[in-house]
FIVEXDO-308767 format. One record per residue (C-alpha): y negated, x negated, z negated. Coordinates in steps of 0.001 Angstrom, whole numbers. Layout:
REM residues N
+---------+---------+---------+
!       v !       u !       w !
+---------+---------+---------+
!       Y !       X !       Z !
...
+---------+---------+---------+
This chain:
REM residues 309
+---------+---------+---------+
!       v !       u !       w !
+---------+---------+---------+
!  155885 !  248405 !   62216 !
!  157876 !  250777 !   60094 !
!  157316 !  253855 !   61987 !
!  159079 !  252272 !   65551 !
!  161620 !  250772 !   63401 !
!  162774 !  254098 !   62177 !
!  161966 !  256046 !   65337 !
!  164326 !  253406 !   67094 !
!  166944 !  253718 !   64557 !
!  167387 !  257552 !   64993 !
!  167355 !  257060 !   69026 !
!  170078 !  254935 !   68271 !
!  172117 !  257450 !   65915 !
!  171236 !  260071 !   68585 !
!  172650 !  258213 !   71195 !
!  175833 !  257398 !   69167 !
!  176151 !  260966 !   68228 !
!  175663 !  262421 !   71815 !
!  178449 !  259643 !   72921 !
!  180951 !  260475 !   70221 !
!  180328 !  264093 !   70628 !
!  180512 !  264596 !   74635 !
!  183813 !  261596 !   74263 !
!  185598 !  263976 !   71757 !
!  184578 !  267320 !   73232 !
!  185875 !  266809 !   77329 !
!  188818 !  265571 !   75595 !
!  189407 !  268782 !   73238 !
!  188346 !  271056 !   75823 !
!  190410 !  268897 !   79100 !
!  193314 !  269803 !   75999 !
!  192330 !  273604 !   75395 !
!  192337 !  274204 !   79255 !
!  195135 !  272481 !   80463 !
!  197526 !  273323 !   77595 !
!  196225 !  276373 !   75448 !
!  194599 !  278407 !   78199 !
!  196841 !  277850 !   80564 !
!  195127 !  276016 !   83500 !
!  197696 !  274041 !   84656 !
!  196137 !  272032 !   87357 !
!  195035 !  268232 !   86180 !
!  194378 !  266968 !   89565 !
!  191944 !  270075 !   90505 !
!  190311 !  269621 !   87078 !
!  189391 !  265785 !   87501 !
!  188414 !  266831 !   91099 !
!  185687 !  269211 !   89511 !
!  184711 !  266156 !   86925 !
!  184296 !  263565 !   90139 !
!  182116 !  266432 !   92065 !
!  179936 !  266922 !   88997 !
!  179598 !  262653 !   88556 !
!  178993 !  262548 !   92360 !
!  175843 !  265001 !   92193 !
!  174426 !  264288 !   88675 !
!  174610 !  260535 !   89102 !
!  172564 !  261175 !   92307 !
!  170278 !  263287 !   90266 !
!  170383 !  260901 !   87520 !
!  168954 !  257903 !   90285 !
!  167690 !  259179 !   93206 !
!  165628 !  261465 !   91560 !
!  165062 !  261009 !   87602 !
!  164959 !  257006 !   88361 !
!  167065 !  256577 !   85310 !
!  167828 !  253217 !   86844 !
!  167310 !  251382 !   90016 !
!  169394 !  252039 !   92704 !
!  171452 !  249481 !   93792 !
!  172863 !  249431 !   97555 !
!  176325 !  248915 !   99011 !
!  175870 !  245743 !  100992 !
!  178902 !  245004 !  102709 !
!  182084 !  246632 !  104060 !
!  184180 !  244758 !  102001 !
!  182410 !  245635 !   98747 !
!  182862 !  249316 !   99645 !
!  186385 !  248949 !   99991 !
!  186811 !  246887 !   96696 !
!  184878 !  250276 !   95092 !
!  187486 !  252345 !   97213 !
!  190135 !  250299 !   95435 !
!  188576 !  250709 !   91964 !
!  188024 !  254460 !   92354 !
!  191663 !  254594 !   93423 !
!  193065 !  253184 !   89958 !
!  190307 !  255223 !   87999 !
!  191688 !  258383 !   89594 !
!  195309 !  257483 !   88731 !
!  193835 !  256831 !   85249 !
!  192044 !  259881 !   84631 !
!  194354 !  262674 !   86389 !
!  197325 !  260773 !   84300 !
!  195499 !  261276 !   80983 !
!  194534 !  264825 !   81969 !
!  198331 !  265594 !   82862 !
!  199718 !  263963 !   79243 !
!  197304 !  266405 !   77549 !
!  199181 !  269150 !   78751 !
!  202587 !  267911 !   76899 !
!  200697 !  265637 !   74347 !
!  199037 !  266838 !   71121 !
!  195144 !  264937 !   71737 !
!  196017 !  262363 !   67897 !
!  199274 !  261094 !   69625 !
!  197142 !  261152 !   72915 !
!  194606 !  258777 !   71331 !
!  197303 !  256754 !   69662 !
!  198650 !  255550 !   72808 !
!  195229 !  255263 !   74161 !
!  194367 !  252919 !   71606 !
!  196840 !  249977 !   73118 !
!  194525 !  249600 !   76163 !
!  193461 !  245634 !   74714 !
!  197438 !  245189 !   75194 !
!  197296 !  246363 !   78835 !
!  194319 !  244721 !   79272 !
!  195089 !  241537 !   78377 !
!  198631 !  241713 !   79992 !
!  197170 !  242805 !   83490 !
!  194092 !  239792 !   82828 !
!  197487 !  237243 !   82332 !
!  199175 !  238559 !   85901 !
!  196172 !  238779 !   87831 !
!  193967 !  235738 !   86899 !
!  196652 !  233773 !   85239 !
!  193469 !  233985 !   82049 !
!  195222 !  232816 !   78324 !
!  194038 !  233944 !   75383 !
!  194069 !  231759 !   71888 !
!  197927 !  232683 !   70485 !
!  195890 !  234501 !   67050 !
!  194507 !  236982 !   69895 !
!  198210 !  237410 !   70958 !
!  199364 !  237847 !   67716 !
!  196865 !  240338 !   66918 !
!  198240 !  242843 !   69773 !
!  201570 !  242738 !   67565 !
!  200264 !  245601 !   65742 !
!  198900 !  247796 !   68159 !
!  201970 !  247922 !   69965 !
!  204283 !  248204 !   66659 !
!  202009 !  251302 !   65484 !
!  202577 !  253274 !   68815 !
!  205991 !  252614 !   68342 !
!  206417 !  253902 !   65125 !
!  203786 !  256795 !   65836 !
!  206321 !  257779 !   68790 !
!  209441 !  257761 !   66493 !
!  207179 !  259901 !   63934 !
!  205333 !  261822 !   66504 !
!  206880 !  265740 !   66127 !
!  205603 !  266881 !   69615 !
!  206766 !  263895 !   71735 !
!  207162 !  264582 !   75365 !
!  208618 !  261665 !   77466 !
!  207102 !  263135 !   80951 !
!  203865 !  262915 !   78726 !
!  204312 !  259901 !   77162 !
!  205008 !  258141 !   80345 !
!  201732 !  260038 !   81495 !
!  199512 !  258758 !   78449 !
!  200966 !  255000 !   78994 !
!  199991 !  254865 !   82810 !
!  196444 !  256234 !   82033 !
!  195990 !  253849 !   79842 !
!  197645 !  250944 !   81979 !
!  195123 !  252079 !   84680 !
!  192112 !  252237 !   82824 !
!  192808 !  248543 !   81620 !
!  193939 !  247402 !   85210 !
!  190802 !  249117 !   86667 !
!  188405 !  246929 !   84041 !
!  190224 !  243737 !   85076 !
!  189771 !  244260 !   88457 !
!  186268 !  245393 !   88422 !
!  185296 !  242014 !   86930 !
!  186978 !  240144 !   89258 !
!  186256 !  242334 !   92425 !
!  182933 !  242857 !   91559 !
!  181902 !  239877 !   89685 !
!  179695 !  237556 !   92450 !
!  175715 !  238010 !   91414 !
!  175394 !  240314 !   95074 !
!  177914 !  242679 !   94180 !
!  177000 !  243258 !   90559 !
!  176565 !  246829 !   89913 !
!  175663 !  248579 !   86519 !
!  178117 !  251206 !   85724 !
!  175700 !  254288 !   86635 !
!  175514 !  252765 !   90322 !
!  179249 !  252086 !   90226 !
!  180270 !  255852 !   89268 !
!  177211 !  256846 !   91869 !
!  179631 !  255482 !   94573 !
!  182846 !  255715 !   92580 !
!  182940 !  259518 !   91848 !
!  182614 !  260982 !   96032 !
!  184947 !  258353 !   96783 !
!  187308 !  259870 !   94156 !
!  186581 !  263445 !   95369 !
!  187938 !  262696 !   98806 !
!  191347 !  261287 !   97264 !
!  191675 !  264436 !   94642 !
!  190842 !  267061 !   97258 !
!  193718 !  266722 !   99383 !
!  196202 !  265610 !   96621 !
!  195001 !  268671 !   94614 !
!  195513 !  271292 !   97733 !
!  198913 !  269575 !   98255 !
!  200440 !  269091 !   94833 !
!  198738 !  272126 !   93298 !
!  199296 !  274706 !   96113 !
!  197107 !  277222 !   96167 !
!  194700 !  275991 !   93541 !
!  191546 !  277477 !   94734 !
!  192853 !  280897 !   95199 !
!  194713 !  281260 !   91595 !
!  191291 !  279974 !   90211 !
!  189310 !  282507 !   91750 !
!  191940 !  285029 !   91028 !
!  191719 !  283946 !   87551 !
!  187855 !  283959 !   87479 !
!  188183 !  287826 !   88654 !
!  190124 !  288575 !   85576 !
!  187957 !  286311 !   82850 !
!  184969 !  284985 !   84310 !
!  185086 !  282477 !   81566 !
!  187012 !  280110 !   83659 !
!  183874 !  278871 !   85159 !
!  182056 !  278136 !   82528 !
!  184563 !  276363 !   81110 !
!  185014 !  274352 !   83935 !
!  181198 !  274120 !   84746 !
!  180281 !  272963 !   81234 !
!  183651 !  270789 !   81058 !
!  182451 !  268840 !   84398 !
!  179093 !  268561 !   83285 !
!  180330 !  266828 !   79756 !
!  182610 !  264243 !   81596 !
!  179310 !  263136 !   83368 !
!  177692 !  263286 !   80167 !
!  180156 !  260940 !   78879 !
!  179900 !  258041 !   81454 !
!  175892 !  258674 !   81068 !
!  175882 !  258430 !   77022 !
!  178893 !  255153 !   77637 !
!  175991 !  253614 !   79539 !
!  173218 !  254087 !   77265 !
!  175003 !  253306 !   73808 !
!  176086 !  249904 !   75869 !
!  172635 !  248954 !   76879 !
!  170998 !  249851 !   73342 !
!  173944 !  248466 !   70910 !
!  175376 !  245066 !   70532 !
!  179372 !  244525 !   72277 !
!  180224 !  244109 !   68758 !
!  178687 !  247904 !   68062 !
!  180187 !  249289 !   70490 !
!  183979 !  247852 !   69881 !
!  183852 !  249059 !   66160 !
!  182243 !  252737 !   67293 !
!  184824 !  252908 !   70223 !
!  187538 !  252519 !   67547 !
!  186596 !  254831 !   64909 !
!  185660 !  257164 !   67739 !
!  189437 !  257652 !   68275 !
!  190123 !  258260 !   64680 !
!  187513 !  260985 !   64421 !
!  188919 !  262356 !   67924 !
!  192377 !  262509 !   66027 !
!  191047 !  263848 !   62948 !
!  188668 !  266767 !   64700 !
!  191828 !  267548 !   66917 !
!  194270 !  268417 !   64228 !
!  191501 !  270296 !   62580 !
!  191475 !  272594 !   65632 !
!  194931 !  272673 !   67022 !
!  196708 !  272634 !   64189 !
!  199246 !  270604 !   65693 !
!  202124 !  269329 !   63374 !
!  201575 !  265440 !   62167 !
!  203942 !  262996 !   60080 !
!  203146 !  260393 !   57556 !
!  205071 !  258477 !   60026 !
!  203032 !  259380 !   62855 !
!  199914 !  258782 !   61228 !
!  200838 !  255382 !   59690 !
!  201737 !  254191 !   63308 !
!  198206 !  255163 !   64364 !
!  196748 !  253292 !   61469 !
!  198555 !  249847 !   61988 !
!  197115 !  250588 !   65806 !
!  193774 !  251108 !   65058 !
!  194052 !  248274 !   62644 !
!  195885 !  246154 !   65214 !
!  192420 !  246988 !   67718 !
!  190156 !  245499 !   64961 !
!  191935 !  242489 !   64251 !
!  192313 !  241997 !   68436 !
!  188252 !  242609 !   68672 !
!  187765 !  239782 !   65709 !
!  190144 !  237520 !   67045 !
!  188740 !  237677 !   70453 !
!  185086 !  236896 !   69190 !
!  186249 !  233760 !   67341 !
!  187989 !  232394 !   70419 !
!  184401 !  232631 !   72203 !
+---------+---------+---------+
């Protein structure tokens, strides 16, 4: 009996390690491409991610049978998925734009306020109220980001607004998803949802990239002629973006919601430490105290939510 348990634990550890590595890897590579390497095309980069997610989702579901394929049952369901895809695009593009201007450490501090926006949109859209203790736990979440903003040496207002927008859009998508795909006939697991959302996202992002990032394809090809590494960076980064979604699904499936929540909180802190070591961006004591306060608030929020159920 001991061996299966050990192999099961090793499998879970391997999954979590893969989830952490892919999440932090895509974040750092996005930062490197958009800021350090000088590939200043966040919409085109997001489109590459979504193209890879479209192709690899199809391979994983239709060929490898990772999960059973779920069909879209009605035109209404399709439009709901398209709406989610648009919000998802706004979130990812805004997040990538913010990485051009902000260090990863500060980007993660702002991203940690997702529970605040989730609670806000849940109330505004569904009038769902949480226990007062749950709302109280959000105070250090927001206060921590305010303190971190004041203590951030590389603060950039536009980058900050983009990062807040990305965080809000991510929270809005999760609330909308709960409402739009709540009926039994419309529920899709996250891998099937990505299979349908990703190609729709490409349809939104392609014209946006061509119009807003003028001659981006020509510039990318010209860059490739000078330095072939850009193609490998884009291919690896795009595949990694799909792997983030795949490992997130598998970790959710093989661990409890509480474990996922704790691991998610720790992941942000790990990303902050690794990004500071790699990019050597200046950090202040005030900024780190603010981020720590935010993480503590997120943990308290999770505890309060658990107790209120």
